[in-house]
C-alpha positions in Angstrom: 13.1 -17.4 -3.5 12.5 -15.2 -6.5 11.0 -16.2 -9.8 11.0 -13.7 -12.7 8.0 -13.7 -14.9 7.5 -11.1 -17.7 4.0 -10.4 -17.5 7.2 19.5 0.6 6.9 17.8 3.6 3.8 20.0 4.2 2.8 22.3 7.0 0.4 19.5 8.2 3.0 17.8 10.4 1.7 16.2 13.6 3.3 14.4 16.4 2.3 10.7 16.0 0.3 8.8 18.5 2.3 6.1 20.1 1.7 2.6 18.8 0.9 -0.1 21.3 3.8 -2.4 22.2 3.6 -5.8 20.4 3.1 -7.6 23.7 0.0 -5.5 24.5 -1.7 -5.8 21.1 -4.7 -8.2 21.0 -4.4 -11.1 18.6 -6.8 -11.5 15.7 -7.7 -15.0 14.8 -8.6 -14.8 11.1 -7.7 -16.5 7.8 -5.3 -14.1 6.0 -5.2 -13.9 2.2 -2.2 -15.8 0.9 -1.1 -13.2 -1.7 -0.3 -9.6 -1.9 0.6 -7.3 -4.8 3.4 -4.8 -3.9 3.5 -1.8 -6.2 7.1 -0.8 -6.8 7.4 0.3 -10.4 7.1 4.1 -10.0 9.7 6.6 -11.1 10.1 8.4 -7.8 10.5 11.8 -9.4 9.7 13.8 -6.2 12.3 11.8 -4.3 15.2 13.0 -6.5 18.2 13.2 -6.1 17.9 10.1 -3.9 16.3 8.2 -6.8 18.8 9.3 -9.4 20.7 6.0 -8.9 18.1 3.7 -7.3 14.4 3.0 -7.2 12.2 4.7 -4.6 11.3 1.4 -2.8 15.0 0.9 -2.0 15.3 4.2 -0.2 16.2 3.6 3.4 14.2 5.1 6.3 15.7 4.6 9.7 18.0 1.9 8.4 15.5 -0.2 6.5 14.2 0.1 2.9 10.6 1.1 2.2 10.2 -2.2 0.3 11.5 -4.3 3.1 9.2 -2.6 5.5 6.2 -3.4 3.3 7.3 -7.0 3.0 8.0 -7.3 6.7 4.3 -6.5 7.4 3.2 -9.2 5.0 5.4 -11.8 6.7 4.1 -10.7 10.2 0.5 -11.1 9.1 1.1 -14.5 7.6 0.9 -13.7 3.9 2.9 -16.3 1.9 3.4 -14.7 -1.6 4.4 -11.2 -2.6 4.0 -10.2 -6.3 6.2 -7.1 -7.0 5.9 -5.1 -10.2 9.1 -3.5 -11.4 10.1 -0.9 -14.0 12.6 1.8 -12.8 15.9 0.2 -11.9 14.1 -3.1 -12.0 17.4 -5.1 -11.7 18.2 -3.5 -8.4 14.8 -4.6 -6.9 15.4 -8.1 -8.3 18.8 -8.4 -6.7 17.6 -6.9 -3.4 14.7 -9.3 -2.9 16.7 -12.4 -3.8 18.1 -12.4 -0.3 14.7 -12.9 1.3 13.7 -16.5 2.3 10.5 -15.6 4.3 8.3 -15.0 1.3 7.6 -16.6 -2.1 8.4 -13.5 -4.2 7.3 -13.2 -7.9 8.3 -10.3 -10.1 6.0 -8.8 -12.7 8.3 -7.0 -15.2 7.0 -3.7 -16.5 10.3 -2.5 -18.1 8.6 -2.5 -21.5 5.8 -0.2 -20.4 4.9 1.4 -17.1 1.3 0.3 -16.4 0.3 2.5 -13.4 -1.5 1.1 -10.4 -4.5 -0.6 -12.0 -2.7 -1.8 -15.1 0.1 -3.2 -13.0 -2.3 -5.3 -11.0 -4.0 -6.5 -14.1 -0.8 -7.8 -15.7 0.3 -9.5 -12.5 -3.1 -11.1 -11.8 -2.0 -14.6 -13.1 0.7 -14.6 -10.4 -1.7 -13.8 -7.6 -3.0 -17.0 -6.0 -5.6 -15.6 -3.6 -9.0 -14.0 -3.7 -9.3 -11.5 -2.2 -5.7 -10.3 -2.2 -3.8 -7.3 -0.7 -2.5 -4.4 -2.7 0.2 -2.5 -0.9 2.1 0.7 -2.1 5.8 0.4 -1.3 6.3 4.2 -0.9 4.3 4.7 2.3 5.3 3.7 5.8 3.0 2.6 8.6 3.1 1.2 12.1 0.4 -1.0 13.4 -1.9 0.4 16.0 -3.6 -1.8 18.6 -4.0 -4.7 16.2 -2.2 -6.1 13.1 -3.4 -3.9 10.2 -3.5 -6.5 7.5 -5.2 -9.0 9.8 -7.8 -6.3 10.6 -8.6 -5.8 6.9 -9.0 -9.6 6.5 -11.3 -9.7 9.5 -13.5 -6.9 8.2 -13.7 -8.3 4.7 -17.3 -9.3 3.6 -17.5 -10.7 0.1 -21.3 -10.4 0.1 -21.1 -6.6 0.6 -17.8 -5.4 -0.9 -15.3 -5.8 -3.7 -12.7 -3.4 -2.2 -11.8 -2.5 1.3 -9.4 0.4 1.7 -7.3 1.4 4.8 -7.9 5.1 5.4 -6.0 7.6 7.6 -7.6 10.6 9.2 -6.3 13.7 7.3 -5.2 15.3 10.6 -2.9 12.3 11.3 -1.4 11.9 7.8 2.2 12.8 8.5 4.0 14.4 5.5 0.8 14.4 3.4 0.1 17.7 1.6 -3.2 17.1 -0.2 -6.9 17.7 0.6 -7.8 14.1 1.4 -9.3 11.5 -0.8 -12.5 10.1 0.7 -15.6 10.6 2.9 -17.0 7.6 4.8 -20.4 7.0 6.3 -21.2 5.1 9.5 -21.6 1.8 7.5 -18.1 2.1 6.0 -19.2 3.1 2.5 -16.8 5.6 1.0 -17.1 8.2 -1.7 -14.7 10.5 -3.5 -13.8 14.0 -2.4 -15.5 16.7 -4.3 -13.1 18.7 -6.4 -11.6 21.8 -4.7 -13.1 20.6 -1.3 -11.5 18.8 1.6 -12.2 15.2 2.6 -11.5 13.8 6.1 -9.7 10.6 5.0 -6.5 9.8 3.1 -6.0 6.6 1.2 -3.1 4.8 3.0 -1.9 2.8 0.0 -3.1 -0.5 1.5 -6.3 -2.3 0.4 -7.9 -5.7 0.0 -9.5 -6.4 -3.4 -11.5 -9.0 -5.2 -9.8 -10.5 -8.3 -12.9 -10.2 -10.4 -12.4 -6.4 -10.6 -9.4 -7.0 -12.9 -10.4 -10.1 -14.8 -12.0 -8.1 -17.7 -9.6 -5.2 -17.6 -7.1 -4.8 -20.5 -3.4 -4.9 -19.8 -2.8 -1.2 -20.4 -1.8 1.8 -18.2 -4.7 2.9 -16.0 -5.1 4.2 -12.5 -6.8 2.3 -9.6 -9.4 5.0 -9.7 -11.0 3.3 -12.7 -11.7 0.3 -10.5 -12.8 2.3 -7.5 -15.1 4.5 -9.6 -16.8 1.4 -10.9 -17.7 0.4 -7.4 -19.1 3.7 -6.1 -22.5 3.5 -7.7 -23.1 0.0 -6.3 -21.7 0.9 -2.9 -19.2 -2.0 -2.9 -16.3 0.3 -2.0 -15.6 0.3 1.7 -13.1 1.7 4.1 -11.8 1.2 7.6 -9.7 3.7 9.7 -6.1 3.0 10.6 -5.4 3.4 14.3 -1.6 3.4 14.1 1.0 5.7 12.6 1.2 6.5 8.9 3.8 8.5 6.9 3.7 9.7 3.3 7.4 9.5 2.4 7.4 11.4 -0.9 10.5 13.6 -0.8 14.0 13.6 0.7 12.8 16.0 3.4 10.0 13.6 4.3 12.6 10.9 4.8 14.4 13.0 7.4 11.1 14.0 9.1 9.8 10.4 9.2 13.0 9.2 10.8 12.7 11.8 13.5 9.1 10.9 14.2 9.8 7.2 14.3 12.6 7.8 16.8 10.1 9.3 19.3 7.3 6.8 18.7 
């Protein structure tokens, strides 16, 4: 059910660790947030020519779209509602998700103005019926490790200590990622930004758990998620946990091919 509301593959390519078979993964008994924001409004410029006629979330990797892979994880974890923001080829995303019956899907329309990551969440906030709630990028692909990734985030969430909990990937295991990393993390899980021109050991995976209060006073305007994260650094309410499974940055056509090859042997 869908309701519309207007609100180079790099040199660092590693063979992935094998994910544990589903039957061998320990279950996590935890209350899972009922809502997730799925970021799907980007222009996908680095993915051209594949995105010349379709949005990046509808690019297929090993026979399934990036968007469906993200939504599949939500269903498996027990999330009931997915709020998807749209801009580029918005009608295609609308038509695509209408066929799903396993999620209550709401669309946050940004065709009038692309609001970036932070602004997109702010506009969609009235549609999000959980606190905390997940925010998931639709252009990264991951495979759970020994436990369900989204349930692990929910298990580690501590509202007394944190307002944001980010899933991080070790730089050495970030398949297809070309950058210098994003964060450092101490033994308690506090994270801090990479110093400019230096290297950091962890990459942001595109998956996080956030408190709604971070956006309640924000204006509906284009802004990056970094505005929110930076506001939490001084108070040490920005935390991270490390992903134990596979993670792929699928940013270019070449990365699609490489990711498919790595998935085939995992």
